[in-house]
C-alpha positions in Angstrom: -0.2 -0.1 0.0 1.3 3.3 -1.0 1.2 6.4 1.3 -0.7 8.1 -1.6 -3.9 5.6 -0.9 -6.5 7.2 1.0 -9.8 5.9 2.6 -11.5 6.8 -0.6 -9.4 4.2 -2.3 -10.6 1.5 0.3 -14.3 1.1 -0.8 -14.8 -2.3 1.3 -15.6 -2.3 4.9 -15.3 -5.6 7.1 -17.1 -5.7 10.3 -15.8 -7.9 13.4 -17.6 -8.2 16.4 -15.7 -8.5 19.9 -16.4 -9.1 23.4 -15.3 -6.7 25.9 -12.2 -8.7 26.6 -11.3 -9.0 23.0 -11.7 -5.3 22.4 -9.5 -4.6 25.4 -6.9 -6.7 24.2 -7.1 -5.3 20.6 -6.9 -1.8 22.2 -3.7 -2.6 24.3 -2.2 -4.2 21.1 -2.7 -1.2 19.3 -1.3 1.0 22.0 1.7 -1.2 22.3 2.2 -1.1 18.7 2.0 2.6 18.7 -0.2 2.8 15.8 -2.6 5.8 15.3 -5.8 3.8 14.9 -7.1 0.4 15.3 -7.7 0.3 11.4 -4.3 0.8 10.5 -3.3 -1.8 13.2 -5.6 -4.4 11.8 -4.6 -3.4 8.2 -1.1 -4.1 8.9 -1.9 -7.4 10.6 -3.7 -8.4 7.3 -0.6 -7.5 5.0 2.1 -8.4 7.3 0.9 -10.6 10.0 1.2 -14.4 10.1 -0.9 -17.0 11.6 0.5 -20.2 13.0 -1.3 -23.3 13.6 0.3 -25.4 16.2 -0.9 -29.2 16.9 -1.0 -29.9 20.4 -3.0 -33.1 20.2 -0.1 -35.2 21.2 -0.4 -33.4 24.8 -3.6 -35.3 25.6 -1.9 -38.7 25.5 1.0 -37.0 27.8 -1.5 -35.7 30.1 -3.2 -38.8 30.5 0.0 -40.6 31.4 1.1 -38.3 33.7 -2.4 -38.2 35.6 -1.9 -42.2 35.7 1.6 -41.7 37.2 0.4 -39.2 39.9 -2.6 -41.8 40.7 0.1 -44.5 41.1 2.2 -42.4 43.4 -1.0 -41.8 45.3 -1.8 -45.2 45.8 2.0 -46.0 47.0 1.7 -43.0 49.6 -1.8 -44.5 50.7 0.0 -47.9 51.3 2.6 -46.1 53.3 -0.1 -44.1 55.5 -2.1 -47.4 56.0 0.9 -49.2 57.6 1.2 -46.2 60.1 4.6 -47.4 61.2 6.2 -44.5 59.6 8.6 -46.7 57.8 9.1 -46.3 54.3 10.2 -49.5 52.6 12.9 -49.6 50.0 10.4 -51.1 47.5 8.2 -48.3 47.9 11.0 -45.6 47.5 11.8 -47.4 44.1 8.3 -47.4 42.9 8.2 -43.5 43.4 11.7 -42.8 41.8 10.5 -45.2 38.9 7.2 -43.2 38.5 9.0 -39.7 38.6 11.5 -41.1 36.1 8.4 -41.6 33.6 7.2 -38.2 34.4 10.6 -36.9 33.4 10.6 -39.1 30.3 7.3 -37.7 29.3 8.5 -34.1 29.9 11.3 -34.7 27.7 9.3 -36.0 25.0 7.0 -33.0 25.2 10.0 -30.5 25.1 11.4 -32.6 22.0 8.3 -32.1 19.9 8.4 -28.3 20.1 9.5 -26.5 17.1 
């Protein structure tokens, strides 16, 4: 768009409905970008902006696995509390360590998938 273009050259109007939060967010972005108007800001987004689509579907399975591991740890802790001896057996400590290692493996898996 050249500087010589005027609003008269822009004959097409596009309307967008926003809720209060969206409008406040837009106004904040316009102010932060130091634009003179929302119209200028939106026009620049259309011409120069990029939209990225990120697929986070793999997180569903990871979240499920982490939830299961948390449940396993809870079961181990319940066994310890039921004994009421205050003694934690080596087997229980090992089970907790193994569960936590699985959590860390899942976290590393998540981080390795990010762009």
